[in-house]
C-alpha positions in Angstrom: 140.4 116.0 29.3 137.8 118.5 28.0 137.2 121.2 30.3 133.6 122.8 30.6 132.9 125.6 32.7 129.6 126.2 34.3 127.7 128.9 35.3 124.8 128.3 37.6 123.6 126.0 40.1 120.1 126.4 40.4 116.9 124.5 39.9 117.3 123.1 36.5 121.3 122.5 36.7 121.8 119.4 38.1 120.5 116.9 35.2 122.4 119.2 32.8 125.6 118.5 35.0 125.0 115.0 35.8 125.2 114.0 31.9 128.1 115.9 31.6 129.8 113.8 34.3 128.8 110.9 32.5 131.2 111.3 29.9 134.5 110.1 30.7 136.8 112.5 29.6 134.6 115.8 30.9 136.0 117.8 33.7 132.7 119.9 34.8 133.6 122.9 37.2 130.3 124.7 38.5 130.3 128.6 40.0 127.2 129.5 42.1 127.4 131.6 45.0 125.3 129.1 47.3 127.5 125.7 48.6 124.1 123.8 49.1 123.3 124.4 45.5 126.7 123.3 44.4 127.0 119.9 46.5 123.1 119.0 45.3 124.5 119.5 41.6 128.0 117.9 41.9 126.9 115.3 44.3 130.4 114.7 45.1 131.5 113.3 41.6 135.6 113.1 41.3 135.9 115.0 38.2 132.9 117.6 39.2 134.5 120.8 41.0 132.3 123.1 43.3 133.6 127.1 43.0 131.7 129.4 45.4 131.3 132.8 42.8 129.2 134.6 40.2 129.5 135.9 36.7 131.5 138.5 37.9 134.2 135.9 38.8 134.1 134.8 34.8 136.9 136.4 33.6 139.4 135.1 36.1 138.0 131.4 36.1 138.4 131.4 32.5 141.4 132.4 32.5 142.5 129.8 35.6 140.5 127.1 34.0 141.3 127.1 30.2 137.6 126.0 29.1 136.8 124.2 26.1 133.2 125.7 26.8 131.4 127.9 29.0 127.9 127.2 29.6 125.8 129.6 31.3 122.6 128.3 33.3 122.4 131.6 34.9 119.3 134.0 34.4 118.5 136.2 31.3 120.5 139.6 32.3 123.9 137.4 32.4 123.4 136.6 29.0 125.1 139.6 27.4 128.2 140.1 29.7 129.2 136.7 29.5 128.5 136.0 25.9 131.1 139.3 25.1 133.5 137.8 27.8 133.5 134.4 25.8 134.2 136.6 22.5 136.9 138.3 23.9 138.4 135.1 25.2 137.9 133.0 22.4 136.0 130.1 23.9 132.6 128.5 22.7 129.4 129.3 24.7 126.0 127.3 25.6 122.9 129.9 26.7 119.2 129.1 27.5 117.9 132.7 26.9 116.2 134.3 24.1 118.7 135.9 21.4 118.8 139.5 21.6 119.4 142.0 19.5 122.3 143.1 21.5 123.8 139.4 20.6 122.5 138.8 17.2 125.0 142.4 16.5 128.0 140.0 17.7 127.3 137.3 14.8 129.7 138.4 12.4 132.8 138.6 14.8 131.6 135.2 16.6 131.5 133.5 13.2 135.3 135.1 12.2 136.6 133.8 15.2 135.6 130.2 14.7 133.7 130.3 17.7 129.9 128.7 18.1 127.3 130.3 20.9 124.6 128.0 21.0 121.5 129.9 22.4 117.9 129.1 23.3 118.3 125.8 24.3 116.3 124.5 27.0 112.5 123.4 26.7 110.9 126.7 25.5 112.9 128.0 23.7 114.6 124.7 22.9 113.0 121.3 22.4 110.1 123.4 20.7 112.4 124.9 18.4 114.4 121.7 17.4 110.9 119.7 16.8 109.1 122.6 14.5 112.3 122.8 12.4 112.2 119.3 12.4 108.8 118.9 11.1 109.1 121.9 8.8 111.8 120.3 7.0 109.6 116.9 6.6 106.8 118.7 5.1 108.7 120.8 3.2 109.7 117.7 1.5 106.6 116.4 1.2 105.9 119.0 -0.7 103.1 120.9 1.8 102.2 124.2 2.0 101.8 125.8 6.1 98.6 127.5 6.7 99.0 128.0 10.2 101.5 127.2 13.2 100.8 127.1 16.9 102.8 126.2 19.9 101.9 126.2 23.7 104.1 125.2 26.6 104.3 125.0 30.1 105.6 123.8 33.3 102.8 123.4 36.0 102.3 120.9 39.5 100.8 117.8 38.4 97.1 117.1 39.5 98.0 115.5 42.4 100.1 118.1 43.5 97.8 121.1 42.6 97.1 122.1 46.1 97.1 125.9 46.2 94.3 128.3 44.7 96.9 129.7 42.1 97.5 126.2 40.2 100.9 126.7 40.1 104.2 126.0 41.8 107.9 127.1 41.4 110.2 125.1 39.5 112.5 128.1 39.0 113.4 131.1 40.2 110.3 133.2 41.0 112.2 136.4 38.9 111.4 134.6 35.7 107.7 134.0 36.1 107.2 137.6 37.7 108.9 139.5 34.9 106.6 137.4 32.4 103.8 139.2 34.3 104.7 142.1 32.2 105.6 140.7 29.2 104.5 142.3 25.4 103.3 139.8 22.9 102.6 139.5 19.3 100.8 137.1 16.7 99.8 136.7 13.6 96.0 135.3 13.0 94.3 135.2 10.0 97.1 137.5 8.4 96.6 140.1 10.9 99.2 141.4 13.2 97.7 141.2 17.1 100.0 143.2 19.5 99.5 143.5 23.2 101.8 145.5 25.3 102.9 145.4 28.8 100.8 142.3 29.9 97.9 142.9 27.8 98.3 139.1 26.6 96.7 138.0 29.8 93.3 139.7 28.9 93.4 137.5 25.4 93.5 133.9 26.8 92.3 131.0 24.9 91.3 127.2 26.1 93.3 124.2 25.2 92.9 120.5 25.5 96.0 118.7 25.9 95.5 114.8 25.4 95.4 112.5 28.1 95.5 115.4 30.9 93.1 117.9 30.0 92.1 121.6 29.7 94.2 124.2 30.1 94.6 127.9 30.1 96.9 129.8 27.4 98.0 133.0 26.5 100.3 134.3 24.2 104.1 134.8 25.0 106.6 137.3 23.6 106.6 138.0 20.1 106.1 135.4 17.7 106.3 136.8 14.6 110.4 136.2 14.3 109.6 132.4 13.9 107.8 132.9 10.1 111.3 133.2 9.4 113.0 131.3 12.1 111.3 128.3 11.2 111.1 129.1 7.5 107.2 129.0 7.2 107.0 132.9 5.7 103.4 131.6 3.8 101.5 131.2 7.2 98.7 133.3 7.9 98.6 132.7 11.4 101.7 131.8 14.1 101.3 131.9 18.0 103.5 130.7 20.7 101.8 130.3 24.1 102.2 129.6 27.8 100.1 127.2 29.6 98.5 127.6 33.0 96.1 126.1 34.9 92.4 128.3 34.6 91.9 131.2 36.4 95.5 132.6 36.0 95.3 135.2 33.2 92.4 136.9 35.2 94.6 136.9 38.5 97.6 138.2 36.7 95.5 140.7 34.7 94.0 142.1 38.0 97.7 142.5 39.6 98.9 144.6 36.7 96.0 146.6 37.4 97.6 147.7 40.5 101.1 147.5 39.6 102.2 145.0 41.9 105.0 144.1 39.1 106.3 147.5 39.5 109.8 147.5 40.0 110.3 150.9 41.3 111.9 150.6 45.1 109.8 151.6 47.6 110.7 152.7 51.4 108.9 149.8 53.4 110.3 150.3 56.6 107.9 149.6 59.2 105.3 148.5 57.1 103.2 145.3 57.2 101.9 143.2 53.8 98.4 144.6 54.6 99.9 148.5 54.6 101.7 147.8 52.1 99.2 146.9 50.2 96.9 149.9 51.5 99.2 152.1 49.8 99.5 150.5 46.7 96.0 150.3 45.8 95.8 154.1 47.6 93.1 153.2 50.5 92.2 155.4 53.3 93.1 154.3 56.6 89.5 154.3 57.9 88.8 151.7 54.9 88.2 148.3 55.4 91.4 146.9 53.5 89.3 143.7 52.0 86.9 146.0 50.7 88.8 148.8 49.3 91.1 146.3 47.3 87.5 144.7 46.1 86.3 147.8 44.9 89.1 148.9 43.4 89.7 145.6 41.2 85.6 145.7 40.7 85.3 142.1 42.1 83.3 140.6 44.7 85.3 139.2 48.0 83.8 135.6 47.4 85.7 135.7 43.8 88.5 133.4 42.9 91.0 136.3 42.3 90.3 138.0 45.9 90.9 134.9 47.8 94.2 134.0 45.5 95.4 137.5 46.7 94.4 136.8 50.3 96.0 133.1 50.4 99.2 134.7 49.0 99.4 136.4 52.0 99.1 140.0 50.5 96.5 141.2 53.0 98.4 140.1 56.1 99.6 142.2 59.0 102.8 140.2 58.9 106.1 142.9 59.2 107.4 142.9 55.6 110.5 141.1 55.5 112.9 144.1 54.1 113.1 148.1 54.8 113.4 148.5 50.9 112.2 146.9 48.0 109.4 147.1 45.3 106.5 145.5 44.7 108.0 143.1 42.8 110.4 142.2 45.2 107.4 141.7 47.7 105.7 139.4 45.3 109.2 137.2 44.7 109.3 136.7 48.5 105.4 135.3 48.4 105.5 133.5 45.7 108.9 131.7 46.8 107.6 131.0 50.2 104.2 129.9 48.9 104.4 128.7 45.5 106.4 125.4 47.1 106.4 121.6 46.0 106.9 119.2 48.8 109.6 116.5 48.3 106.7 113.5 47.5 105.1 115.8 45.0 106.0 116.4 41.4 105.6 118.5 38.3 105.0 118.1 34.7 105.7 119.9 31.5 103.5 120.0 27.9 104.7 121.2 24.8 102.4 120.9 22.0 103.2 122.0 18.4 100.6 122.4 15.7 100.7 122.5 12.1 98.0 122.7 9.7 99.5 122.5 6.2 97.7 122.2 2.8 99.6 119.6 0.5 98.6 120.1 -3.3 99.8 117.2 -5.0 97.7 115.5 -2.3 94.7 117.4 -2.6 94.8 117.4 1.4 94.6 119.7 4.2 96.2 117.9 7.6 96.7 118.7 10.8 100.1 117.7 12.3 100.9 117.4 16.3 103.9 117.1 18.0 102.9 116.4 22.0 106.1 116.0 24.5 104.5 115.4 28.3 106.9 114.8 31.0 106.4 114.2 34.8 109.2 114.8 37.4 110.4 112.2 40.0 109.4 112.3 43.4 112.0 113.4 45.6 114.2 113.5 42.3 114.4 115.8 39.4 111.5 118.4 38.1 110.3 117.2 34.7 111.3 121.1 33.8 115.1 120.5 35.0 115.0 117.1 33.2 113.7 119.0 29.6 115.4 122.4 30.2 118.8 120.8 31.7 119.3 118.0 29.1 119.2 119.5 25.4 121.9 121.9 26.6 124.2 119.3 28.0 123.4 117.4 24.8 124.8 120.0 22.5 127.5 120.7 24.6 128.7 116.8 23.9 127.8 117.3 20.1 130.0 120.3 20.0 133.1 119.2 21.7 132.9 116.3 19.6 132.9 118.1 16.1 129.1 117.4 15.2 128.1 120.8 15.6 130.7 122.5 13.3 129.0 126.0 11.7 130.8 129.0 13.4 128.1 131.5 14.6 125.3 132.3 17.2 122.5 130.1 16.8 119.1 128.8 17.8 118.8 125.0 17.7 117.1 125.0 14.2 120.1 123.7 12.2 120.0 119.9 11.4 123.0 119.2 12.1 122.0 120.6 15.9 118.4 119.3 16.0 118.9 115.7 14.3 121.2 114.4 17.0 120.0 116.4 19.6 116.6 114.9 19.6 117.9 111.5 19.2 119.5 111.7 22.4 116.9 113.4 23.9 114.7 110.5 23.1 117.6 107.9 24.4 117.0 109.7 27.7 113.2 109.5 27.5 112.0 112.7 26.2 110.1 111.9 23.3 107.8 113.9 21.0 104.6 111.7 20.0 103.5 112.6 16.3 100.1 112.3 15.2 98.3 113.7 11.9 94.3 114.2 11.1 92.8 115.0 7.6 90.9 118.4 8.2 
């Protein structure tokens, strides 16, 4: 019986765990701080075991369970501690988060121990890497030169579930959403590097048409430049990786950054309301009307969509704050979690679109290649983001344990031994990228 130890039973865990439990010789132990989460994810399966605990218990649990594989479905800050522990305990690891410099430094040690650490295994990052790497291989085989690459991805409420002024509802933890609001970004555009630190990326959105579902706002996400090497397209003069939102998101986040609403510095909030917190945050006088003061400092009219979104969120309410100590980011996290809520009958959708512009010298053609994945959640069941984020690590866990993935070291899913069988298995689960091309 193969033993798999999973840390985290959050919003994307159920499809992952349930896929693993379909394999007849897998015993899956899931660790989470919340029994309700464990019950939802395991659904009473006889080969599933729920353990109340957290990442601090990882060493003890590994010693007790002796897993063949550790799966980390926890947020990004848990990546490095669990990776170091898996190396110490000599156990394979699968993780969803981006590979950090600290993790890269473990490459030689991990490989020398014959271990495999698979990272960046979700939707974005994850399926996007697999699709891009596979397409580059096909382009090379055809003799093509990549001139530009553009990849966009987003998880949003479906059109009929888009029922709040933000055009957004949470399908994962609010901390990840808030953390992205001050993220730096870097792209390559016509040979020129463009860098936008500390949330400046939201000042440079564009509009993108996604076939069959509409037009959306897109902003650059993190640093795109390393993917010139990761995808083996060093000749490309433009590269862009971005995030998809309904229109209006970027202008709102930009204005929120202007008044430091994503700041992580703890404040004394004793006896304060949301409105009094906002008054202090924008340094408004007690005799000033808060609504007018906020509009003045943001240089927006009171009828603007930005103001109406902030008001709807509850930042101007005279409701007491739920805690006596906390940062502006903590307050937003509380409000996001309370207000950006899917009802049981609503569904989300994900869209991932990759676009290569390629010149084929022998054919004397310039061609735009597109790969498009659109997936909808099931009302009352799994969300699209849970399926498309949770299935890739589960599939790769099976591939690793069955010996289909054998190269030791730390990997994103850009090796053929990973992406070929993983994409094939994802297709069997109904997660299929539609390929198209047009001559330019």
